[in-house]
N, C-alpha and C positions, 0 to 999 in steps of 0.2 A: 691408553696409559703410556708414559715414557719412563725410561729407566736409565740409571747410570751405574756402571761397575767401577768401583774404586779398588785398585790393587795396591797393597801396601797401606791399607787404611789404618791410620794412626790417630792418637788422641789430639793431635794438633791439626796439621794441614788436611789430613784425610777427613776428619770430623767437620772441619770448616767447609770443605767442598761438598760434603754430604748435606750440610745444612743449606748451603747456597742453592743447590739443585733441588733438595727435598722440599724447601719452603716454597718452591715454585711448581710443586706437584709431581716431581719425579720420584719413582720408587728407587731405593738405593740398595745395591748389592755390595757388600763389604767383603773383601778378600784379603786375608793375610794368614800367616802361619800360626797365630796364637788364638785358639777358640775362645778362651776365657776373656781376653781383651775384646774380641769381636762381639761377644754376647753383651758385654758392658756398654759398648758403643751403640749396639742395636737398642738396648734399653734406654739409653740416653735420647736417641732419636725418636723412639716411640713415645716417650714422655713429652716430646715437643710436637707430636702429631704427624711425624714423618714416617712413612712406610719404609721399613728397612729389613734386611735379612743377612745372616752371616753365612759365608761359604768358605770354610778354612782350607787353605792350600799354601804350599811353599812355592815361590816362583822358580826355585831350583828343580822342582819336580814338574816337568812339562806335562805329564799326563794328568796329574792332580790339578794343575792350573787350568788346563783345557776343560777338564771335567767340571770344575767349579764354575767356570763361565758358561758352560752348556747348561748346567743346573740353574744358574741365575736366569739365563735366557727362558728357560721353561717356566720358572717360577713367575717371571714378570712379563712374559709374552715377547721377549726380545730384549736386546741391549742396544740402546740408542747412542750412549756415550760411554767410552772407555777412558779411564784415567789411570795411568801407570806411574806409580811413584814408590816403589819399595825402598825401605830404609834399612841398610845394613847396620849391624851392631859391632862393637869393638871385640865381641867374642868370635866374630867370623871374618871381620875385615882387617887385614894388616895394611897399615898406611906406609908407603914408601916414596922416597924421592926418585926422580927420574934415573939418577945414576946408580941407585941401589936396587932398582926394580928388577926382579926376576920374572921370566915369563909366567911362572905360576901366580905371582901377585896380580898380574893383569887378567889372567884366565878366569880366576874366581870372579872378578868384577864384571868381566864380559858375560859370564854365565848369569849373573845376578841382574845386570842392567840391560845389555843388548839382547841376549838370547831369550830372556824372560819376556821382554817387550815384543819380540818377534813371535813367540809362541802365543802370547795373549792376543796379538793382532790376527794371527791366523785363525784363532777360535771364533772371532766375531766379524771379521771383514767380509766373508762370503755373504752373510745375511744382509749386511749393509749394502753390499753391491746389488743384491737382489732388490732391495727396497729403494735404492737410489738416494739413500740418506744415511747420515751417521757422523759421528765426531770421534776422533782418536787424539787423545792428549797425553803427552809424556813429560815427565818432570826430571830435571837434574839440578845440581848446583851450578852456579855460574862458572865454575872451573871448566865446564865443557866448552865454554866460549873463551875464557881468559884463564888459563891453568896456573896453578900455584905449585911450587916445588914440593911442599909438605905432603901433598896427596896426589903425587904424580901418577900412581897406578889407577886410582879412582877417576881422576880426570881424563885419562886416556880412554877408559871404557865409556865414560859419560860423553866424551867427544864423538865416539863411534856411534852411540845412540843418537846423538843430535844429528849427525850426518845422515843416518838412515832415515830419521823422521822428516827432515827437510826434503830428502829425496822422495820419501813417500808422498809428502804434500804435493810435489810436482807431478808425480805419477797419477795422483787421484784428482788433479784438476779437472773440472768439468763433469765429474761423476756425481756431485751432490754430497761427497764425503770429505770432511775437513780433517786433516792431520796437522798437528802443530806441537812444537816444543816449547816448554816453559823452563826458563833458567832462573833460579832464585839466588839473587846476589845479596842475601841478608841471612842473619840468624833468625830462626823462627821462634818467637816467644821470648827467650832469654839469650843473651850473648854468650857464646863459648870462647870467643876470642876478643880480648880487651880492645875497645875502640872500634870493633866491627859493627855496622849498623844492624838493627833488629827491626822486626815487623811482627805484628800480631797475625796469626793465621787467617783471621777474618778479613784482614786488609789485603791478603793475597788471593784468596779464593774467588773474588769477583773476576779476576783475569780469566779464569777457566770458563765462566759463564759468558764472558764477552767473546772469547774465541769460538764458543759454541753458537753464539747468536749473531752478534753485530760485527765481528771481525773474522769472518770465515775465510777471507782471502790471505790472512797472515800465516806464515809458516813458523813464526817464532816470536815469543815475547820474553824479554829479560826484565824481571822484576827486581828493582833496586831501591824500593821504598819511595 
């Protein structure tokens, strides 16, 4: 059996990625901080014939995140694909322009985006190295590539994650392990910015399957619709 762990599993992109991999025989481990929402997603997937299980954890709690991934590996006999895409809420994320950004504004985002990704990777990479196979996928908004002033602090942390992932891709070349960054340059589902392009989550999720299967030499994909 093969499995994917989706961190930041949400009702839009996370669910679409789960369906894309689950419909191809993958077991699905869903990880996020809200047990109730996770259970609902597991129920949705189960009704579609997809094997899934919930492992509640907050990416800001490194120990809990590592434990969730270890538990998922035990449940499904290993983790073959890791997808990291936690989404912050307006209750925890303060958006700042570059000139008004304080170090603390970036620090929270670094903890959430970069440090969480590093912790998750450390939890699954040793087993992938031993197996000589695996896929590590990380998602940000396209501001990691082309930043916009309104979300300067978020973009700075996302750019740090992007840099680290592309470097990880280089380091892992020839090991059988793929690491890649996905930058999403659309609003998912409905537009939150007038005139900004939108895409359905199921239009985006095939990108992750392609990076896992037929495009393993790519370090990055920018989805712009």
